[in-house]
Structures are given as C-alpha cells and as structure tokens.
Phi, psi and omega in degrees: 000336182291333177295322178294317179297320179294320179296315179297318179296319179296316181293322178290330179283335182236084184295344178297327177278335184285326184299310180296326179293316178294324178296316178296319179295321178294321179295319178295316179298316180295321179296318179294317179298320179297317179295320179294322178293321177296318179297319179294322179294317179296319179295321179293318179295317179297320179294317179296317178295322178296316180297317178297320180294317180294319179293323181295318180274358172077016181284335182077160181259000000 
C-alpha cells in the first residue's frame, strides 16, 4: 500500500504529470457516460414503441 501512497505523493508534488492522467480519466469517464446515455435513449424509444404497439392492438398493459 505504501507504493500507492508514494505514487500519489509524487503526482501531487509534480502536477505536470498529473494533468495528462486526469485528462485521460476524464475522457474515459465521458466515453462511458455517453454510451450509457445512448443505451438509455434506445431503451426509452423501445419502451415507447412497445407501449404504442400494445395500445394500437388493444391488448392493454
């Protein structure tokens, strides 16, 4: 565990190394968030279409 503490201390002491790491982490987080939002949009559209189809054929929910 001390290696992790040493690494964190080194990065905090040298912000020049910290900036690219934070930038890469932000890009990964944004990519994951974008995929989750796309998945949620597709699920919402599919649910709306299913509800419309069921209502159209009169089966009820």
